[in-house]
N, C-alpha and C positions, 0 to 999 in steps of 0.2 A: 641232931647233929646226925648225919652223914656217918655212915658206915664206908671204912675203908674200900672198901667189895665196889664202892659208887665211883673213886675215881680213875679216869680216865686213864691211867697210868697203869692202874690192873686192869683195869675193863683195855687195855688194848693186852698186855701178859695173857689172857683168860682166851683174845680174840685171836691169838699165835698160836694157844698151843691149840685150839680147834682147828684150826685152818692147818698145823700139819698134822692135824687126825693124833691126836692123842685126847684121850681121856681126864687129863689132870686137869682140877681142880684149883681152880685158888682160894684161901683156906683164912679168914682172918682169923687176929691170937689176940689173946685177953690179951700179955702183955709181950713186950715190940722185943724184933728179932732183928736191932738195927746189926747187931753186932752177931758170930759164931758161935759165942756162949749165949748169949740173951736167948736164940733164935734154939739151941738144945736143948736152955732149961723151958723154955716156953712148952715146944715139942714133947722135954721127953727123952731126948734119943742122946745119942752121942755125937758127941760138937763135930767127930771126922764124916757124920756123914750130912751135916751142913756141907749144901756148895756155896762159898766165896766167888761170888763173880765179880774178880776186878779186873779194875781197866788202866791198860800201859799207854803211853805214846812213845813211835819212835818214830819222829819228827812230826810233822802233821798225820801220823797213821794213826789211828785205838787198836791197840792187840786187848784182848780179850781170854780172858785165864778163868779158869772154871777147878778151884783148889778144894781139896778138903779141908772142913774148918780146923782142924789139929795141922794144918799144915803152912809153910809161908811157901808163895812164889817165887822161885830159881827166875829169873828176868832175864838172865846169858840162856839159861835152857831153854823160856818161850822165845826169846831171837830167834836160836836157831830154828824149834821146834816152825815157827812160823815164818822161816827167812823172812825176818826184820833184815833191810839195810840202815837201820842210822841205830847208833843207844837205844835200848829198853828203856825208860823211864817211869815211873808211878804218875800218874796224871791229878788234875791239879780238880776242884768239882767244878769251878766251867770246862774246862773240857771234855770231863765224863757227862757230863749233860747235853754240851751241847751235838757228843758222837753219840752219845745212844737213848736217852731222850727223859734218865731218871736220874734222884740224885744218890748222890752216897747215900749207903744205907739204904737203899731199897732197889738198885743195881739187878735184873731179872736177866737171864740165857737166854730169854724167848722177845719179844715187839721190840727191838731195839729201831732206833731215828735211822743209823742209819749200816748196812749190812758193815760187822768187821768182823776178822780173823781171829779164830776160837779154837784155844786146844788146850785139854779135858786132863788134867791128871790123872792118871790112871790109879792113885789108890784109891778114889771113892770106891773103884769096881769089887772095895772089900763089904758093903753094903748094899743091902737087897733092895732098899730104897732111898733116895736121897731125897734132901730138901732146899728148895731153893729159889730166893728170894720171891714177888711178886710183883715189882713200881712200885712198897708202898712197906714202909719201916716195921707194922703190923700183918701183912700178908706174905703168902708163901705158900707152897705147892711142894708136894711130894713126887715121885716117877725113880724110876728107876737106872742104875749106870749108863746101862743100856738102849734105850728107851731119851736119853737123856742124850746119848753122843751121835746115834741117830739122825735125831733130833735136828740137832746145833748144826752137825755138820762138820762138827771142832775134831780137830787133832785129836788121837790122845799119845796123851807121853808119859813115858813112865817117869822123868827127872824133873816136871818142871814143883812138883810140889815137892818141900823139902824139911 
């Protein structure tokens, strides 16, 4: 049986990290990281240190919210932060895969199929290290909040995570 690290989506994330100049390495977990609670348990960190990469849509435009695992995304605040012209709604699985190239449960903030506007929950800055999905429900990578913000080019917003 092949390792999740051999999956094309995971390699795409690792390649994107390396191309961006990050030393972060994708790790395969023994247990699922499909949800923030699952990931926190598998890694042994507080659930707030998990970066939920959430995909929303405003019309046909994808909006990405990187939100702390112990928070929910305020879609109105996300729309304001990213200048959405249409109402912001949660994206369905087909839209998520089409815009990011990832399946729900493994959406990474790097290596997306299409560039998208990204907003980052400022509350993630409480943690020295944050952990994000890496293209597979069993794969994650660690990095600092500052590196996450710098490499994604995301807009840091104090009000998107409630």
